[in-house]
Every structure is written in structure tokens, then in C-alpha cells.
C-alpha positions, 0 to 999 in steps of 0.5 A: 291724770293720764299716765305718760306712755313711753317706748324704750328702744334698745339693742336686743342682741346681747348674748345673755340678757335680752337687753342690757341690764341697765336698760331693764333696771331703768325701765323697772324703776320708771314703771314703779313710778307710774310711767306706762312703759314698753320696750322695742328690741332692736334685733339684727345687725347691718343695713338689712337689720336697720331698715327692717327695725325702722319699719317695724318700729314706725308701725308700733309708733303709729299704733301706740302714739307714745308721748316719748320714745326714749332710745339707748345708744346713738344707733338706736337714736338714729333709728327711732328718729327715722321711724318717728318722722312725721309723727307726734312722739318726742325722742330722748336719747341716752348716750353712753361712753362708747358713743363718744368715740364714733362719729361724734359730729353726726351725733352732735348734729342729731342732738342739736337738730333732731333729738328733743333731749339727750341724756349723757352719763358724765360731765366729760361726755356733756362737755365733748357733746357741747349741745344745749339740749343735754342733761347729765344723768348717770345710770342708778343702781337698784340697791334693793337687788344689789344688796349686801348678801352673806360673804361666805355664802357668796364665796361658796356659790362662786366656788372660791377657795378660802385661802385665796383672794379674788380680783374680779374684772367684769367685761368681755376680754376681747373688747380693746377699750376695756384693757384686759391686758393691763389688768393681767400685767398688774396682777402678775406684778403682785407675784402672789399665787394666792391672788386670782384675777377672774374675768367675769364674762357673760354671767347672768346679771342677777349673779353679779351681786353674788360675785361682788359680795364674794370677791375681794376687789373689783378691778377696772382698767378701761381706757375710756368710760362714761359712768361705769355701771360696774363701778356703782354696782360694786359701790352698792355691794361695799366691795373695794375698788381699783379703777383707772381715772375714766369717765366720772369715776373720780367723782363716784369714788370721792371719799370712798374708803377702800376705793383706789384710782390709778394716777396713770395707766401703767401696770406698776401703778395699778399693781400698787393700788391693788396692794392697797385694796387687797390689804384693805380687808373689809367693806368699803363705804360705797353704798352710802356714797351712792345714797348720798349722791342720789344714784339710786334707781328711784332718784334717777327715775325721778330725774328722767320723768322730770325731763319727760314732763318738761318735753311734753309740757313744752310741746 
């Protein structure tokens, strides 16, 4: 049986990694299951960058004739659709939580009329999009790479002091929707000089495993999310978690020991949850929860391949 040929289209404008780590993880997991997969990185911004990338991608699609063009984020979905006009490839687009707050009517039009399938990350996103050709498939976690490293060794690599507890917050502090000021205010309310709030920004992805085994708590204070990868990575590392109730976090952390979801987004409430997490003093049960709900990369890759297969069979 001939291998299915897929081209991923994703932004290549990241500061550290060549593409978003979750895109690379998904590519690797599909390749492991026999998909012939390659990547087109969208490098450049603005109208000039958009036009240039559309022309380049179209040349590649004409030459390679893939079965599927799988774009990540709506802007790459538009680009892939235009590049594919008149060609035979099917277009699948994965939307993220941030897509749901920009030009939703345009996204909905493309999802209904142009894209062969739209993948969303949570039930909330599915309901907001409200189109028939959509499926809920969260990003998976490679539990072989996000593994249970030795805690003492990890703390040494991060330069953590033995007498202090570390609350890691993993995003860019200038991203308004990630709400870093809420994290600051909540930790300040602890009034404990031995608790350190550490923003992890621009770290190579392979270091995230180290930070999550070294830290005492992961704190997520976002105003909105789809299915946050950082939560699932923390779960894979059995790290206690405090999170605002965004995206599918409530489902992800259901019955996970050492995980606490805030009832509101006030510093006082986040602070109370942090107190519980910091006194938990042990491993959470997040890793087993990921396995139980099928959010390993292998399980997710199988779900995506089923979508590809159904589309190709229909055509």
C-alpha cells in the first residue's frame, strides 16, 4: 500500500525553535506511523510575505501532489487554500485557541466552504466554530520525551536553591491573553520569600522537561486557551498544577491529584490554589490521566490519520 503523502504548513517565525514544538511533535508521531510527511515553513510577515509564501507553496504542491495539505492556525489555512486552488490536494486545518478571537466569521466561512476538515482542540472551540466538518482532537504529548527525570538532577541543572519553592509560568510575559500580572499578584499575596515565581520564556523545548521536573508548581493564568499544551506537558511530568478554568483544562485535570483549578480569576483565589499546590509535596497523577484519556502522541496520530484516510476515501 502506497504511503499517504502529507505536507504540513506552519509558521517558521518562532524565536527559538524552527517551528512550534507541538507541530514538530505531531509530525514526528505521524511519520512513526508510516505517513510520508514534509514541512513548509511560512517565513515572513505582512502582505509581501503572504504573497511570496503562497507562490512558493503552490509550486511545491504542483510538484509534490500531496494527498493532504495540513495547515496549523487559520492564517496558514488561508495561505494553503489559495496555494491549492485548482489542484487536487485536500486541505485540513488545525485551529488553536487564539484563532477563536480573531475574525471568526471568516474562519467559519473557510471551514464550511473551503477546507475539507477543521480540527479544533476543545469542545468550547467546536461549539464556537459551529460547522459540521470539524473534529475535536487535542494535541498529544510524547510521554517518552516528557518523562520523569530525576528531580534533584533537574533542580541542579536549573540552578534552583534547595530552600526555595519554584512556581513556573511558561509563556511570553508580554502576551496580554496569558495574563502574567495575575500570576505576579497571586504569588505576591503568598508573602513568602521562599516561593519564587519564574517565567520560562524562550527556553529550548527540550529544556521544558527539565524545568517541569525541577519546579514545585506550574501556574497558568490565561484568559483564554484551547487545549493548552503546557498543561499536558506538566501532567506528563507529574508536576502539581494551578490553572484558570480555560479551554479544556477542567476535563484534562479531572480527578488529577495535585491539580487545582481556580473558581474565578482573582489574585486571592489563585493564591489559595497555590497554597494547596505548594503544600501537596509530591507527584501529581497527571501522567496516568494523559494515558487514560488517550492524549499520547501515538493515540492522537491515529486519530489524525483516520481523518486523512476518510477524506481521501471520500474523494
